[in-house]
N, C-alpha and C positions, 0 to 999 in steps of 0.2 A: 492520504490514507492513514488511518490510525495504526500505530505500531503496537504489535501484540506484546503483552507482558510475558509471554511464554516463548522460549527459544524453539528453533526448529527441532533440536535434539529432544527437548522435553515433549513436544507434540508427538514425535515419532516414537518415543519411549512409551507414552501413554497408549498409543494405538497398538504397539507391539504387545503390551501387557493385556489389552482387551482381547487381542487375537489368541493369546496364550490361555485365556479362560478366566482372567480376573474380572470380577464384576465391575461394571461401569460406575456405580455409586461409590465403590471403594476407591477407585482411581480418582474420581472427582473430589472425594474427601481429602485425599492426600495432596493433590496438586492444586486444588481450589478453583478449577473452572466449573461453570455450571454444566449440567448434563446436556443442555442444548448446545453449548459451545463444543463439548466433546463430540456430539453427533455431527455438528458442522465440520469439525476436523475430519471425522471419519468419511463424510461425503466428499470432502475436498481432497484429502491426502491419502485416503485408504489405498493400500497396495503399493504405495511409493516407499522408497528408502530415502535416507538423508541426502544422498548424492542427487537423486532425481528431484528432490525438493529444492536443493540449491540451484539446479539447472533451471527449474521453473522460475525461481526468483530472478535469475540472470536473464532469461528470455523474455519475461513479461514485465517485471518491475523496472529493470534497468532502462529500457527504452522510454517508459512512461516518465521516469525520473529525469532523463535527458530532455524530453519534450517540455516538462514543467520548468526546468532550469532555463531553457531557451525562452520560453514565454515570460518568465520572471525577468530575465535580462532585458528583453524588449520593452516591457512595461517600465522598468527602471530607467531605461534610456529615454523613453518618451517623457517620463516625469521630470528627468533632469533637463530636458530641452524646453520645459515649460509648455508642453503641448503643441509646440510649433510643427511637429510632425503632421498633425491633422489640419491645423488652421493656417499654417504658414505665418508670414510676418504681417499680413494684412489684417485689418480689423474686419471680421466677417459680418458684424452686425451693420456697419455703416457702408460697406462696399456694395451691397445689393439694393440699397434704397436710394 
């Protein structure tokens, strides 16, 4: 997953400013996201505060990160064993013929 160049607090600040009545193009000019990005933020994070956003990251992203790290470790283990995990020590091409 691509890391956002905007912090959670910047996103929440931009959304709060829009709720307060500041125009979206003015917010986008100041923070430099596109208006499409701003509206995606509004759809995804609208109505949340920073603590809820942090909880969302912990509940969703952390388990995905753990799973990715486990898969990476397994693949590294297989690569270090020379692929013997799948084919064993026998020559698979000559053993069936």
